[in-house]
KEKE-3310 file (N, C-alpha, C; in steps of 0.2 Angstrom, whole numbers, plus 5000, padded with zeros to 4 digits):
npx = (5004:5003:5010:5006:5010:5001:4997:4985:4974:4961:4947:4938:4920:4910:4895:4889:4896:4910:4927:4942:4958:4971:4986:4991:4980:4972:4979:4979:4965:4962:4970:4962:4950:4953:4961:4974:4991:4995:4983:4977:4986:4984:4970:4972:4979:4993:5010:5015:5027:5029:5018:5021:5033:5029:5021:5030:5039:5030:5028:5040:5041:5030:5032:5025:5018:5008:5002:4998:5005:5014:5025:5019:5009:4992:4985:4981:4975:4985:4981:4984:4984:4971:4965:4971:4965:4952:4952:4955:4944:4934:4938:4937:4923:4918:4923:4917:4907:4916:4925:4917:4913:4926:4929:4919:4923:4936:4932:4924:4933:4943:4934:4932:4944:4944:4935:4932:4926:4928:4939:4955:4964:4979:4983:4993:4992:4990:4982:4964:4947:4938:4943:4942:4928:4926:4931:4922:4911:4916:4917:4904:4897:4905:4911:4924:4939:4947:4963:4969:4982:4985:4996:5010:5011:5023:5029:5019:5020:5033:5032:5024:5034:5043:5036:5028:5014:5000:4994:4996:4991:4991:4992:4991:4992:4980:4985:5000:5014:5028:5045:5041:5040:5032:5035:5049:5048:5040:5043:5055:5051:5042:5039:5038:5030:5032:5024:5006:4993:4978:4963:4955:4948:4943:4948:4946:4958:4962:4962:4959:4949:4943:4926:4917:4928:4937:4949:4949:4957:4964:4973:4989:4998:4992:4991:5004:5007:4999:5004:4997:4993:4999:4996:5004:5005:5014:5031:5034:5021:5008:5001:5010:5020:5012:5010:5023:5024:5015:5020:5032:5027:5022:5034:5039:5047:5049:5050:5042:5030:5021:5022:5026:5034:5026:5016:5003:4995:4985:4971:4959:4965:4971:4960:4954:4964:4962:4949:4950:4956:4970:4976:4976:4974:4976:4982:4971:4958:4942:4931:4935:4935:4922:4916:4919:4913:4919:4926:4931:4943:4944:4958:4965:4963:4964:4970:4967:4976:4978:4991:4999:5008:5011:5010:5001:4988:4980:4976:4964:4958:4962:4955:4942:4941:4942:4930:4921:4925:4921:4907:4890:4884:4895:4901:4891:4890:4903:4901:4894:4902:4909:4918:4922:4923:4919:4932:4938:4936:4942:4948:4961:4977:4991:5007:5012:5001:4994:5003:5013:5028:5036:5044:5044:5053:5048:5048:5062:5063)
npy = (4994:5011:5024:5041:5056:5069:5086:5094:5108:5115:5123:5139:5138:5136:5140:5132:5121:5111:5111:5102:5108:5105:5110:5105:5098:5109:5116:5107:5106:5120:5120:5111:5118:5130:5128:5132:5134:5147:5154:5147:5150:5164:5163:5158:5167:5167:5166:5163:5156:5150:5141:5133:5127:5120:5111:5103:5099:5091:5081:5075:5070:5061:5053:5052:5060:5076:5086:5089:5096:5110:5122:5138:5137:5131:5119:5103:5091:5077:5059:5053:5064:5067:5056:5056:5068:5064:5054:5060:5068:5059:5053:5064:5066:5054:5055:5066:5068:5066:5076:5087:5085:5087:5100:5107:5103:5110:5123:5126:5124:5135:5146:5146:5150:5163:5168:5178:5174:5161:5149:5141:5128:5120:5104:5092:5076:5063:5048:5048:5046:5055:5067:5066:5066:5079:5087:5086:5092:5105:5110:5111:5118:5129:5135:5132:5124:5110:5105:5090:5080:5064:5056:5050:5054:5060:5063:5073:5083:5087:5092:5103:5111:5113:5121:5116:5115:5122:5117:5103:5086:5076:5062:5058:5049:5051:5058:5059:5051:5058:5055:5046:5036:5044:5057:5057:5056:5067:5079:5085:5090:5100:5116:5126:5142:5144:5135:5131:5122:5115:5110:5095:5081:5067:5050:5032:5019:5003:4985:4979:4966:4949:4947:4944:4941:4929:4923:4928:4939:4951:4961:4968:4959:4947:4945:4943:4932:4922:4921:4927:4932:4948:4964:4979:4997:5009:5014:5030:5034:5039:5028:5018:5022:5022:5008:5003:5009:5002:4989:4991:4994:4981:4974:4969:4966:4971:4959:4950:4950:4942:4947:4960:4967:4969:4980:4993:5006:5014:5015:5010:5001:4992:4986:4980:4971:4962:4958:4952:4940:4940:4944:4942:4952:4970:4986:4999:5012:5013:5016:5012:4998:4996:5000:4991:4980:4972:4965:4974:4978:4989:4998:5010:5028:5042:5059:5068:5080:5096:5105:5120:5134:5148:5160:5158:5158:5169:5169:5169:5157:5148:5154:5152:5138:5136:5142:5133:5121:5123:5124:5118:5110:5103:5096:5088:5080:5074:5066:5056:5046:5031:5028:5041:5057:5074:5085:5098:5104:5115:5124:5134:5130:5130:5121:5115:5114:5103:5093:5086:5089:5099:5110:5125:5138:5149:5167:5176:5183)
npz = (5000:4996:5004:5009:5015:5021:5026:5035:5037:5046:5039:5039:5042:5028:5020:5030:5030:5035:5031:5028:5024:5012:5005:4993:4987:4985:4975:4964:4962:4958:4946:4939:4938:4932:4921:4918:4924:4927:4928:4939:4949:4950:4955:4967:4974:4973:4967:4950:4949:4962:4962:4951:4955:4967:4962:4954:4964:4972:4962:4961:4974:4975:4964:4952:4938:4939:4932:4915:4901:4894:4901:4905:4896:4892:4904:4911:4923:4926:4923:4935:4944:4943:4949:4962:4967:4967:4976:4988:4989:4991:5003:5012:5011:5017:5030:5034:5046:5057:5055:5056:5070:5076:5072:5079:5093:5094:5091:5102:5112:5109:5110:5123:5128:5125:5133:5146:5158:5160:5167:5169:5176:5180:5185:5193:5199:5212:5208:5209:5213:5217:5212:5198:5198:5203:5192:5182:5189:5192:5179:5175:5185:5189:5179:5177:5171:5174:5171:5172:5176:5180:5191:5200:5218:5222:5210:5206:5216:5213:5200:5202:5209:5199:5191:5182:5184:5192:5204:5215:5219:5233:5245:5262:5278:5290:5302:5300:5307:5316:5309:5300:5285:5276:5280:5277:5263:5259:5265:5261:5249:5251:5257:5271:5272:5258:5252:5252:5259:5253:5259:5254:5254:5264:5264:5262:5263:5258:5257:5242:5237:5231:5228:5243:5250:5250:5255:5267:5271:5282:5284:5279:5284:5284:5270:5267:5275:5270:5257:5247:5231:5226:5220:5216:5218:5208:5210:5218:5219:5231:5237:5236:5245:5257:5258:5260:5273:5280:5279:5286:5299:5302:5303:5292:5276:5258:5251:5258:5252:5239:5224:5225:5216:5205:5197:5195:5186:5192:5205:5199:5190:5198:5204:5193:5190:5201:5199:5187:5191:5191:5202:5220:5229:5232:5237:5239:5235:5242:5234:5221:5223:5226:5214:5205:5209:5219:5234:5250:5262:5274:5279:5283:5286:5276:5272:5258:5250:5242:5235:5233:5227:5239:5233:5222:5227:5225:5212:5199:5195:5205:5216:5211:5212:5226:5231:5225:5231:5244:5243:5247:5238:5231:5242:5245:5234:5234:5245:5240:5235:5238:5253:5254:5262:5266:5272:5278:5266:5254:5263:5267:5273:5283:5281:5292:5300:5296:5293:5304:5304:5306:5317:5325:5333:5345:5344:5351:5367)
capx = (5000:5007:5009:5007:5010:4998:4996:4978:4971:4953:4945:4932:4914:4907:4888:4887:4900:4917:4932:4949:4962:4978:4988:4992:4974:4970:4983:4976:4958:4963:4972:4957:4945:4955:4964:4981:4994:4995:4976:4977:4990:4980:4964:4974:4983:5000:5014:5016:5034:5028:5014:5025:5038:5026:5019:5036:5041:5026:5028:5046:5040:5025:5034:5020:5016:5002:4999:5001:5005:5020:5026:5017:5003:4986:4987:4976:4978:4986:4977:4986:4982:4963:4963:4973:4960:4946:4953:4955:4937:4931:4940:4933:4916:4917:4925:4913:4904:4921:4928:4912:4914:4932:4929:4915:4927:4941:4928:4922:4939:4946:4930:4933:4950:4943:4929:4935:4922:4930:4946:4958:4968:4983:4984:4996:4989:4989:4975:4959:4941:4935:4946:4938:4921:4927:4932:4915:4907:4919:4915:4896:4895:4909:4915:4931:4941:4953:4967:4972:4986:4986:5003:5012:5011:5030:5029:5015:5023:5039:5029:5023:5040:5046:5032:5024:5007:4998:4992:4998:4987:4994:4989:4995:4988:4976:4990:5006:5019:5035:5050:5038:5042:5029:5039:5055:5047:5037:5046:5060:5048:5037:5043:5033:5030:5032:5018:5000:4989:4970:4959:4951:4944:4946:4946:4948:4962:4962:4964:4954:4949:4938:4919:4916:4935:4937:4955:4949:4962:4962:4978:4995:5002:4988:4993:5011:5007:4995:5007:4992:4996:4998:4998:5006:5006:5020:5036:5033:5014:5007:4999:5016:5023:5008:5011:5029:5023:5011:5025:5037:5023:5022:5041:5040:5050:5046:5051:5037:5024:5021:5020:5027:5037:5021:5013:4998:4995:4979:4967:4955:4969:4972:4953:4953:4968:4959:4942:4951:4959:4977:4979:4971:4973:4980:4980:4968:4953:4936:4927:4937:4933:4914:4914:4921:4909:4923:4926:4935:4945:4947:4964:4967:4959:4969:4968:4970:4978:4980:4996:5000:5012:5007:5009:4996:4981:4976:4974:4956:4956:4962:4949:4936:4941:4941:4923:4918:4926:4917:4900:4887:4883:4901:4902:4886:4892:4908:4899:4891:4907:4911:4924:4925:4919:4922:4937:4941:4936:4942:4951:4968:4980:4999:5009:5013:4994:4991:5008:5017:5035:5040:5043:5047:5054:5045:5053:5066:5061)
capy = (5000:5017:5029:5048:5061:5076:5090:5097:5113:5116:5130:5141:5135:5139:5137:5128:5115:5112:5108:5102:5110:5103:5115:5101:5097:5116:5117:5102:5109:5126:5119:5108:5123:5136:5126:5134:5136:5154:5156:5144:5154:5170:5162:5156:5173:5165:5168:5157:5152:5146:5135:5128:5124:5116:5105:5099:5096:5085:5076:5071:5066:5055:5048:5052:5067:5078:5090:5088:5103:5114:5128:5144:5136:5128:5113:5099:5086:5070:5054:5052:5070:5067:5050:5058:5073:5061:5050:5065:5071:5053:5053:5070:5064:5048:5058:5073:5068:5066:5082:5092:5085:5090:5107:5109:5103:5115:5129:5126:5125:5141:5151:5147:5154:5171:5170:5180:5171:5154:5148:5134:5126:5114:5100:5086:5073:5056:5046:5049:5046:5062:5072:5065:5069:5087:5090:5087:5096:5111:5113:5112:5123:5135:5137:5130:5118:5107:5101:5086:5074:5059:5054:5049:5060:5063:5067:5078:5089:5089:5096:5109:5114:5114:5126:5113:5115:5127:5113:5096:5082:5070:5060:5055:5046:5057:5062:5055:5052:5060:5050:5041:5036:5049:5063:5057:5057:5073:5085:5088:5093:5105:5121:5131:5149:5144:5131:5131:5116:5116:5104:5092:5076:5062:5044:5026:5015:4996:4979:4977:4958:4946:4947:4940:4940:4922:4921:4930:4944:4957:4966:4966:4953:4941:4944:4940:4925:4917:4921:4929:4936:4955:4969:4985:5003:5011:5018:5037:5035:5039:5022:5014:5025:5019:5001:5002:5011:4997:4984:4993:4993:4974:4972:4965:4970:4970:4952:4946:4950:4939:4952:4967:4971:4969:4987:4995:5014:5017:5011:5006:4996:4987:4983:4976:4965:4957:4956:4947:4934:4940:4945:4941:4958:4976:4992:5004:5016:5009:5018:5008:4992:4995:5001:4985:4974:4968:4966:4979:4978:4995:4998:5017:5034:5047:5065:5070:5087:5100:5109:5125:5140:5153:5166:5156:5158:5175:5168:5168:5150:5145:5157:5149:5132:5137:5143:5127:5116:5125:5124:5112:5106:5099:5092:5083:5075:5070:5061:5050:5042:5026:5029:5048:5062:5081:5086:5104:5106:5122:5128:5135:5129:5129:5114:5113:5113:5096:5088:5088:5087:5105:5114:5132:5141:5156:5173:5177:5189)
capz = (5000:4995:5010:5007:5021:5019:5031:5034:5041:5047:5036:5042:5039:5022:5019:5035:5030:5038:5026:5030:5018:5010:4999:4986:4984:4982:4969:4959:4961:4955:4939:4935:4937:4928:4915:4917:4930:4929:4931:4945:4954:4952:4959:4974:4976:4974:4961:4946:4951:4968:4960:4947:4959:4972:4958:4952:4970:4973:4957:4963:4980:4974:4959:4947:4935:4942:4927:4909:4897:4894:4906:4901:4891:4896:4908:4914:4928:4923:4926:4942:4947:4944:4954:4968:4969:4968:4982:4993:4990:4994:5010:5015:5011:5022:5036:5036:5052:5061:5054:5060:5077:5078:5072:5085:5099:5093:5092:5109:5116:5108:5112:5130:5129:5124:5138:5153:5164:5161:5170:5168:5182:5178:5191:5193:5205:5213:5205:5214:5210:5218:5207:5192:5199:5203:5186:5179:5193:5191:5172:5175:5190:5191:5173:5179:5168:5178:5167:5177:5174:5185:5191:5207:5223:5222:5204:5206:5219:5209:5194:5205:5211:5193:5187:5176:5185:5197:5210:5215:5223:5236:5251:5268:5283:5294:5306:5299:5313:5315:5308:5296:5278:5273:5282:5273:5256:5257:5269:5257:5243:5253:5261:5275:5269:5251:5250:5256:5258:5252:5261:5249:5256:5268:5260:5265:5259:5261:5253:5237:5236:5227:5232:5249:5253:5251:5258:5274:5273:5287:5283:5275:5287:5281:5263:5267:5278:5266:5251:5242:5225:5228:5215:5219:5214:5205:5214:5217:5221:5238:5239:5237:5251:5262:5258:5264:5280:5283:5280:5292:5305:5304:5304:5286:5270:5252:5249:5261:5248:5233:5219:5227:5211:5200:5199:5191:5186:5196:5209:5195:5187:5204:5205:5187:5191:5206:5196:5182:5194:5190:5209:5225:5233:5231:5241:5235:5238:5243:5228:5215:5224:5225:5207:5201:5212:5223:5242:5252:5269:5276:5284:5286:5284:5273:5270:5251:5250:5236:5237:5228:5230:5242:5228:5218:5230:5222:5205:5198:5194:5212:5220:5209:5215:5233:5232:5223:5236:5250:5242:5249:5232:5230:5248:5245:5229:5237:5250:5236:5233:5243:5256:5254:5265:5266:5277:5277:5259:5252:5268:5266:5279:5283:5281:5299:5303:5294:5293:5310:5303:5306:5323:5324:5339:5346:5344:5357:5371)
cpx = (5004:5005:5011:5006:5007:4996:4989:4977:4964:4952:4939:4926:4912:4900:4887:4891:4907:4921:4938:4953:4969:4980:4989:4985:4971:4973:4980:4969:4958:4965:4966:4952:4947:4959:4971:4985:4994:4988:4975:4980:4986:4974:4966:4978:4991:5004:5015:5022:5032:5023:5017:5030:5035:5024:5024:5039:5037:5026:5035:5045:5035:5027:5030:5019:5009:4998:5002:5000:5012:5020:5024:5011:4997:4988:4981:4979:4979:4981:4978:4983:4974:4962:4965:4968:4954:4946:4952:4948:4933:4932:4937:4926:4914:4919:4921:4910:4910:4924:4923:4913:4921:4932:4925:4919:4932:4937:4926:4928:4942:4941:4930:4939:4949:4937:4932:4932:4924:4937:4948:4963:4972:4984:4987:4994:4989:4982:4970:4952:4937:4937:4943:4931:4921:4928:4926:4911:4909:4917:4908:4894:4899:4913:4923:4934:4947:4957:4971:4976:4988:4993:5004:5012:5018:5031:5025:5018:5030:5037:5027:5029:5044:5042:5028:5016:5006:4997:4994:4993:4991:4991:4993:4990:4985:4981:4997:5011:5025:5040:5047:5041:5039:5033:5046:5054:5044:5040:5051:5057:5043:5040:5038:5035:5030:5026:5012:4997:4981:4967:4955:4946:4947:4943:4948:4952:4962:4964:4958:4955:4943:4931:4919:4923:4936:4943:4955:4954:4960:4967:4984:4998:4998:4990:5000:5011:5004:4999:5002:4995:4994:5000:4999:5005:5013:5025:5034:5026:5013:5005:5005:5020:5019:5009:5017:5029:5020:5016:5029:5033:5023:5029:5042:5044:5047:5045:5045:5030:5025:5018:5021:5030:5032:5017:5008:4997:4990:4975:4962:4958:4970:4965:4952:4958:4965:4953:4944:4955:4967:4980:4974:4970:4978:4978:4977:4962:4946:4931:4929:4935:4925:4912:4915:4917:4913:4923:4932:4936:4948:4953:4966:4963:4965:4966:4971:4970:4979:4985:4997:5005:5008:5005:5003:4989:4977:4974:4967:4954:4957:4957:4943:4935:4940:4933:4919:4919:4922:4910:4897:4885:4889:4902:4897:4888:4898:4906:4895:4896:4909:4917:4927:4920:4923:4926:4941:4941:4937:4946:4959:4972:4988:5001:5010:5006:4992:4997:5013:5024:5039:5039:5047:5047:5051:5050:5056:5063:5067)
cpy = (5006:5022:5036:5052:5068:5079:5094:5103:5114:5123:5132:5138:5139:5136:5132:5121:5116:5108:5108:5103:5107:5107:5111:5100:5104:5118:5113:5105:5115:5125:5116:5114:5128:5135:5128:5135:5143:5157:5153:5148:5161:5169:5160:5162:5171:5166:5161:5153:5148:5140:5130:5124:5119:5110:5100:5096:5090:5079:5071:5067:5060:5051:5048:5059:5069:5082:5089:5095:5106:5120:5134:5143:5132:5121:5110:5094:5080:5065:5053:5058:5069:5061:5053:5063:5069:5057:5054:5067:5065:5052:5058:5068:5059:5051:5064:5073:5069:5073:5088:5092:5088:5097:5110:5109:5108:5122:5131:5128:5132:5147:5152:5151:5161:5173:5171:5177:5164:5154:5141:5133:5120:5111:5094:5082:5066:5054:5046:5050:5052:5067:5072:5067:5076:5090:5091:5092:5104:5114:5115:5118:5129:5138:5137:5124:5116:5103:5096:5081:5070:5056:5052:5055:5063:5067:5073:5084:5091:5093:5103:5114:5116:5119:5123:5112:5120:5123:5106:5092:5077:5068:5057:5052:5052:5061:5058:5056:5054:5054:5045:5041:5042:5056:5063:5058:5064:5079:5088:5092:5099:5110:5126:5138:5149:5140:5132:5124:5118:5110:5101:5087:5071:5055:5038:5022:5008:4991:4978:4969:4956:4947:4942:4938:4933:4919:4924:4935:4950:4962:4964:4960:4947:4940:4941:4933:4920:4917:4923:4933:4943:4959:4976:4991:5005:5015:5026:5039:5035:5032:5017:5016:5022:5012:5000:5004:5005:4991:4985:4992:4986:4971:4967:4969:4968:4962:4947:4946:4947:4944:4959:4971:4972:4976:4988:5003:5017:5012:5007:5000:4990:4983:4978:4970:4960:4954:4951:4941:4934:4942:4944:4947:4964:4981:4997:5008:5012:5010:5013:5001:4991:4996:4995:4979:4970:4969:4971:4978:4984:4994:5005:5022:5039:5054:5066:5077:5090:5105:5114:5130:5145:5159:5164:5157:5164:5174:5166:5161:5146:5148:5153:5142:5132:5138:5137:5122:5117:5125:5117:5107:5101:5094:5086:5078:5071:5065:5055:5045:5037:5027:5036:5052:5069:5082:5092:5106:5113:5127:5128:5134:5129:5122:5111:5111:5106:5091:5090:5086:5093:5108:5120:5135:5147:5161:5174:5183:5192)
cpz = (5000:5001:5008:5014:5019:5025:5030:5039:5041:5044:5040:5039:5033:5020:5024:5035:5032:5033:5030:5023:5018:5004:4993:4983:4981:4976:4963:4957:4957:4947:4935:4933:4932:4922:4913:4924:4932:4931:4938:4951:4955:4956:4966:4977:4977:4967:4957:4947:4957:4966:4956:4951:4964:4968:4956:4958:4972:4968:4959:4969:4979:4968:4953:4944:4938:4936:4921:4905:4898:4898:4902:4897:4896:4899:4910:4919:4924:4926:4933:4946:4948:4949:4961:4971:4971:4975:4988:4995:4993:5001:5014:5016:5017:5029:5038:5043:5058:5061:5057:5067:5080:5077:5077:5091:5099:5094:5099:5114:5116:5110:5119:5132:5129:5129:5144:5159:5165:5163:5169:5173:5180:5185:5190:5200:5206:5211:5211:5211:5211:5214:5201:5192:5199:5197:5182:5182:5192:5184:5172:5179:5191:5185:5174:5175:5172:5173:5171:5173:5180:5185:5198:5212:5222:5216:5203:5210:5216:5203:5197:5206:5205:5189:5182:5178:5191:5204:5209:5221:5226:5242:5256:5273:5287:5298:5305:5304:5311:5314:5303:5289:5274:5274:5277:5266:5255:5260:5264:5251:5245:5258:5265:5273:5262:5248:5254:5254:5258:5254:5255:5251:5261:5265:5264:5260:5262:5256:5248:5235:5232:5231:5237:5253:5255:5255:5266:5276:5277:5287:5279:5278:5285:5274:5263:5270:5274:5259:5245:5237:5226:5221:5218:5215:5213:5210:5212:5219:5229:5241:5240:5244:5257:5263:5262:5271:5283:5284:5286:5299:5307:5304:5298:5281:5264:5250:5253:5257:5241:5227:5220:5221:5205:5202:5193:5191:5190:5200:5205:5192:5192:5204:5199:5188:5196:5203:5191:5184:5193:5197:5214:5229:5231:5235:5237:5238:5237:5236:5222:5216:5223:5218:5203:5204:5216:5231:5244:5259:5271:5281:5287:5283:5282:5272:5263:5251:5243:5238:5232:5232:5233:5237:5223:5220:5227:5215:5204:5198:5201:5216:5218:5212:5222:5235:5230:5229:5243:5250:5245:5244:5231:5236:5248:5240:5231:5241:5246:5234:5239:5246:5256:5259:5265:5273:5276:5270:5258:5257:5267:5272:5278:5283:5288:5303:5302:5294:5299:5310:5305:5314:5323:5331:5339:5345:5351:5361:5374)
residu = (UNK:UNK:UNK:UNK:UNK:UNK:UNK:UNK:UNK:UNK:UNK:UNK:UNK:UNK:UNK:UNK:UNK:UNK:UNK:UNK:UNK:UNK:UNK:UNK:UNK:UNK:UNK:UNK:UNK:UNK:UNK:UNK:UNK:UNK:UNK:UNK:UNK:UNK:UNK:UNK:UNK:UNK:UNK:UNK:UNK:UNK:UNK:UNK:UNK:UNK:UNK:UNK:UNK:UNK:UNK:UNK:UNK:UNK:UNK:UNK:UNK:UNK:UNK:UNK:UNK:UNK:UNK:UNK:UNK:UNK:UNK:UNK:UNK:UNK:UNK:UNK:UNK:UNK:UNK:UNK:UNK:UNK:UNK:UNK:UNK:UNK:UNK:UNK:UNK:UNK:UNK:UNK:UNK:UNK:UNK:UNK:UNK:UNK:UNK:UNK:UNK:UNK:UNK:UNK:UNK:UNK:UNK:UNK:UNK:UNK:UNK:UNK:UNK:UNK:UNK:UNK:UNK:UNK:UNK:UNK:UNK:UNK:UNK:UNK:UNK:UNK:UNK:UNK:UNK:UNK:UNK:UNK:UNK:UNK:UNK:UNK:UNK:UNK:UNK:UNK:UNK:UNK:UNK:UNK:UNK:UNK:UNK:UNK:UNK:UNK:UNK:UNK:UNK:UNK:UNK:UNK:UNK:UNK:UNK:UNK:UNK:UNK:UNK:UNK:UNK:UNK:UNK:UNK:UNK:UNK:UNK:UNK:UNK:UNK:UNK:UNK:UNK:UNK:UNK:UNK:UNK:UNK:UNK:UNK:UNK:UNK:UNK:UNK:UNK:UNK:UNK:UNK:UNK:UNK:UNK:UNK:UNK:UNK:UNK:UNK:UNK:UNK:UNK:UNK:UNK:UNK:UNK:UNK:UNK:UNK:UNK:UNK:UNK:UNK:UNK:UNK:UNK:UNK:UNK:UNK:UNK:UNK:UNK:UNK:UNK:UNK:UNK:UNK:UNK:UNK:UNK:UNK:UNK:UNK:UNK:UNK:UNK:UNK:UNK:UNK:UNK:UNK:UNK:UNK:UNK:UNK:UNK:UNK:UNK:UNK:UNK:UNK:UNK:UNK:UNK:UNK:UNK:UNK:UNK:UNK:UNK:UNK:UNK:UNK:UNK:UNK:UNK:UNK:UNK:UNK:UNK:UNK:UNK:UNK:UNK:UNK:UNK:UNK:UNK:UNK:UNK:UNK:UNK:UNK:UNK:UNK:UNK:UNK:UNK:UNK:UNK:UNK:UNK:UNK:UNK:UNK:UNK:UNK:UNK:UNK:UNK:UNK:UNK:UNK:UNK:UNK:UNK:UNK:UNK:UNK:UNK:UNK:UNK:UNK:UNK:UNK:UNK:UNK:UNK:UNK:UNK:UNK:UNK:UNK:UNK:UNK:UNK:UNK:UNK:UNK:UNK:UNK:UNK:UNK:UNK:UNK:UNK:UNK:UNK:UNK:UNK:UNK:UNK:UNK:UNK:UNK:UNK:UNK:UNK:UNK:UNK:UNK:UNK:UNK:UNK:UNK:UNK:UNK:UNK:UNK:UNK:UNK:UNK:UNK:UNK)
# end
């Protein structure tokens, strides 16, 4: 099969119809309609030299003549040129519905860019079902578009510090203890006075297991003792940090779990691995388990935090998000997700208020 690389641009609507345009096809169409290269050039607002050179360039690239006739005289499309133009028009006709849909999507997106009442907030965040729900709610209720990229908690905060997003989502235990792995992981990334934390939600993490929990798993120690097939979250995720904390509390290391090295990119993927029978258990959120019709063994309560630079708090998009998170409508919707509840949603707090890893001496008297 012959492969041809053609670049297209979406043209403005004409007579209610959307077209995608390619310069070569426009040249061929103009030659057919006007009967000479010079007339085609005038119709397109191009120089004769440019049109002649483009036709010759394309003939060399395609290996077939496109136009018959001598330079400066009348011209017509070759048989190959006619077939090429016909094939392109056939493809456009078949793709017309998709072209219209693409045009509409782009039109809506760029219309929003010129609408001062619309806001866009870039957010890198640990995978979370409530954030996906918030994205739809924000677009509908607050004219706020959340540009979310789901990644690990560590990667999310790193992206914030590198200026690649405005906000980062990560999670920790309700009151992570001093000296914990969470402290060693997140404390170097967050700086009091530079960062602020916005409350988002409290959620439950636990073991996602088969319906009815046939192995009778009650915690990580049981997974290790029974050599249940475990599926992990990737390195750099908050859930991986949590698992390592739980292993340390039980006096276990990574080798104690059959499958510690096998990882999945999200809570939903963990649930799918259990549902498909590829794993017996994995650490994840309750909503992912319930959504897949699986069993769930609750282990810990977590706070899901949104971090931003203190200097970003006055941005219109951040202000719009704060208002939305504090609203009764959002907090009610959050409560419909299994394992979630509102916990200081929309409240701006210092790092030391939520993460007890910093101590500051009072001023000298």
